[in-house]
Steps between C-alpha positions, in 0.01 A plus 500: 500500500225241542243759399695576180522129411130451564419801281715364215330158521158666483598709197636195317180311576284781362709520183477124454122503529480797262715327239282190522178696473611697192616296206630619164383308194689504172303454178724326245461393136718257304591504129195286416258748658427291813442713810595417859473676836798442730578604854861574397647694202447352155774267366745652254341317204157654576374858465355687799163651406391630844606513866214511751530537878216421742387315808490122493192498723631262764660253262813467712659159460311416180678445171386743231813469290348474150155586368430428134314761295340431165701692235320747281429373148716610210398813315253404222605554140210734421605748770733676257196622306316640805519839672722546804198542729330176394830312513559623853149399609540150356846454650374611842214250485725215389755567775243579771536160672878519530483858631227429755245747359157470663223325299267803507777714346558239229126486431499877451792477258318229303189717468709794384685278253180358352354849468800677346723235346290209371468639146864600497600151613293341222669722241840418649427126477410544132814701434717239673332225297565686175860555603549130573343410165728747321806359675400144408454603136836673501669190647333281236620730221852504643502120527367468143767738372770309687381171346503648150849642552622162623343327199660747257835452672473121471410526131794732435737262678367210295548689174851594604589138574356389164692769311825407673438133430446581130814715493695217663373257235597737215841560657567127530402448135729779378790371710455155349554630149847473353440696181449847649641793309695773676191722502288219647765438766485868596121475513529191719738680737261793535209260547690321778578828674135607483386159627738513794401858589128420486460139612798435727420769758 
């Protein structure tokens, strides 16, 4: 019985050392693009981008809870006008730091990018610039059209108010008369009905 207990204690000790020596790291990213490496699963509000297991190299007892990683930059606007290969090369270079790619590999990607994609990138920049200019011109035209429409609407409202004011003046003058014939009274009644339908809405 003592031998069995001693064996169990030894096994537990080995497992404990093994669990300390091998640590799982969780690569997480929040909604703003910030990246973190945690020693426990990512919080519910963050997205897990990678799970890496490996030895801690004798770091038992040390606190490696959170390691901040520089987030990769946003995708440039001109990328939409570039080929898939050149886009992929540029994205790999821009995210190399956060993914731990070795400097010599990044240098090779930069040489390949300069050789094969520099002219394409220049053309893409020009295309993006033209697109921005076109969008600005379109916005200016839309704003100009909206201003003109608003001005026309104001002028129409002003004319309508003036016409109703004139109709009101004429109506008051006709009502003040006491010598109206039957035909003029009928005209006055129709005029009142038209005034109410048009100006009392």
